[in-house]
N, C-alpha and C positions, 0 to 999 in steps of 0.2 A: 879441243877446247871450246869450239863453238858448238857443237853437240850437247854439253854439260850446260852451256849455258842458255840451250835452247830448249833443254829439259828442265831445268829450272822455272822459265819463264812460262813452259806448258803449264808445269805443276801448280806455280803462283796464281796462274788463271784458274784453274780448275778449283783450286780451293777458294776462291774468289766469288766462283758462279756457284759451286755448293754452298757457301756461305751466304749469298744473297738469298737464295730458295730458303735457305734456313730461316731467314729473316722474315720474308715471304708468307712462312708456314707459320711462324711464329704470331704475325701478325693476325692473317686469318683465324687461327687460335684464339686469340683475342678477342678480335670480334665476335665470333662465334658465343664465346662463353659469357659476352656482356650480357646475353639474355636469359643466360641461365641462374636459376634460384637456387638458397642454398636450402630453404626452407619453404615447403610449400603447402599450403593452407587451403584447400577445396571443398568447396560444399557439392552437393549432387548436381548443380546446373553448370558447377564451372570444369566439367570431365576433360572440356578440350583442351584447358591449361596443362593436364597431366599427356595428354598425349604429345601436346609440344614441348614440352620439358624431357620427356622420353626421347624423340627425336633430337633435340640439341644434344643429349649423352649421347645416341648414338652418333653422331656426325663427328663428335669429338674423340669418341671412342676408334672410330674409323680414322680419322686424323692422325692420332698416336703414332703409329707405326711408322709413316713417314716422318714425322718430325724427332723421332727416336734415330732412325736412320740417317737424316741428315745432319745430327748434331754428331753421331759415331763419323760419318764419313768426313764431314769438316774438322775434328779433332785429326783424325789421323792422316789428313792430307795436310793439316797443317804442320804437325809433326814430322812428318816426312819430307815436308816442302823446306823445313827449318834445318831440319838432320842434313840434306842436300847442301844447304847454304854455308851451314858451320862445317862440314865435309869440305867443301871446295875452299874455306878462306883457309881450312889448316895445311893445305894442300901448297 
């Protein structure tokens, strides 16, 4: 009995940590995307703006797999924790 309570607590803490990481990554993505322009009209003298926008898009693309991975991990851990809790309640 003590082992299953401990397992549930560990799963809950792990889920909370992964979800906190997900929130941090979402905030980082939002901050980075604040500087992204939907449409960019530049004249030949403002080519640095184009390079800056490409850098922002590249940073967002590098962040994307980590964001998707933490979403999947959070959902799976949340469902597993809830399933274990339901299983324990039914016993």
